[in-house]
N, C-alpha and C positions, 0 to 999 in steps of 0.2 A: 382485587388482590394487589398488594403492593410489595415492593422488595423489602425484606426484613431489615430492621435497624440493628446495629449500625449498618450503614449501607454496604452491601457486598455487591460490587459491580458485576453485572452479568457479563459473561465473556463469550464471544463467538468462538467456537472451537476450530472451525475451518470453513473454507469456501471451496466449492467444487464447481469447476467451470467446464463447459463444453467448448472444445477448441477444434480448429480445422486441421492443424498440423501439430502432432504431439511433440516431435523433436524441437520444432521452433519454439513452442510454449515452454518446454523444459529448459531450453537455452535462456529464454528471457527470465523466467522465475528463478532459475538456478544460477547461471553465470552472471547475469546483470544484477538481479535483486539479492542474490546471495543465499537462497534457500538450498538445502541439501536434498538430493534425490534419496528417498528412503525406501521406495519400492516401485517397481515397474511391472505392469502386466502386459508383456509383449509389446506390440506396437499400438495398443488401443487405450491404455490408461497408465497414469503415473501419480505418485504421491510425493510431495516435498514438504520438509519441515525445517525448523530451526531449533537450536539448543537441545538436540536429542529427542524432540517431540516427534511422535509417529507421523503426523502430517498437519500442516496448516493449510496446504493447498492441494486439492485434487484436480487432476486434469484428465479429460477423456475425449475420445473421438467416436464413441458408440453411436451417436445419432448426428454427428457433425463433421465427419471426415470430409475435408475439402469444401466445407460450407462457407458461405459468405456471412459477414457480420449482419446483425439486424439493421434495417434502415433507420435513419434518424427519425425521431418523432414517434417511436413505438415504445411500449413499456418494456421493462427489463431492469437488470442491475444497473444502477447509476455508476457506482464504483465500489471497489474493495479498498478499504483503508488499512494500510499496514503501519503499525505503530513501532517506531524505533526508540531505543531507551534514552537517547540524549541527542543533542545538536550535532556533535561530532559524528555519531553513527549515521544520522540523517545526511549530513554533508558527504560522507563517504559513499553512500548508495546513490545519491544524486550525481556525484562525480562519475560513477560507473555508468549510470543511465546516459549522461551526456557524452561520455567517451564512446559508448556503443552507438552513437548517432541517433538516439531516440529523442524526439522533440518533446519539450514540456508544453502542455496546453495551458498551464497557469501555475501561479505560485502566490501564496498569501500568508500574511501574518494575521491570525485570527484573535490575537490577544491571549487566548488560552493555549494556542498551538501554532506551530509553523508547518506549512504544508506545500507540497508540490503535486501537480496533477499531470497525468500522462495516460496513454493508451497502451495496452499490451498488444502483441502482434495480431490478435483477433478482434481488436477494437474495443475490448472491455476497459472501462475506466479504472484507473489505479490512482489512489492517493497515498503518498509516502509522507509521514508526518511524525512530529515529536510533540509531546505535551509539555507545557511549562508547569512548574509546581503550582498547586492550587492557590497558595498564598499570593502568587503573582498574577492571578487572573483579574482582568478588569471588572470592576463593579461600580455601580452608581452609588449615590449617597444613601440609598436604602439597602445597600448590600446585594442588590440583584445583579446577576451576571450580565455583562454587556460585551458580547463578542463583537469583533470588528472584522473588516475585510481590507486590511492595509497591504501595501506593497511589501513583498519579501525580497531582500537582497540575496539573490541566489548565488552570485559570485562570492559574497562573503561567507555564505553557508558552505559552499564547496571548499573554499580556502580553509575554513575551520576543520572540515573533515580531512583535508590533506595534511594539516599540521598536527593532527592527533596521531600518536604512535600506534 
C-alpha cells in the first residue's frame, strides 16, 4: 500500500505521554510551549491543544505518578516533533524555552527545516521546528533530497521571534 497521489501527507493527530507530575507537565507544554489546556480529568490526566483543536498532547499519571524517566540506552520515544508555522513563531517559542531556564540539547539547520532539541520535565525528547518551503530544499544534480546537519544560529532565531509583532 502506498499513500494516494497527489500526495496527501499523513498527519499524526496527537501524542499521549506518561508523566510523573501532571501539573509540572501542564506548565511545560502550556506555559512554555504555548498549548492550551482543553480538558482536565482531576489530578490524573489532561489534554492540551492549539488553534481550537481538542488536543495535540495528552498527559497522564495513570501508571507513572512519581515515576523516574526510562534509563538511557532503552527503547522508547526518541522525541515528539512540534511543527511551527514559520521562523518567527519558532523563534518566539525558543525564547520562552530559554527564558524558562530550559537547556537546549541541540540545534540544527537541516536544509529542509530548522530545529532545536530539548527535554520535557520527564526526560521525553522534544523537537521544535519549522519547515522551509519545498522549493528551497537542498537537492543534488539528480534532484534527490540532500538534508544536512549544519549549525543553527539560535540567537538570530530568537531575535527574529522577538522582532515579530
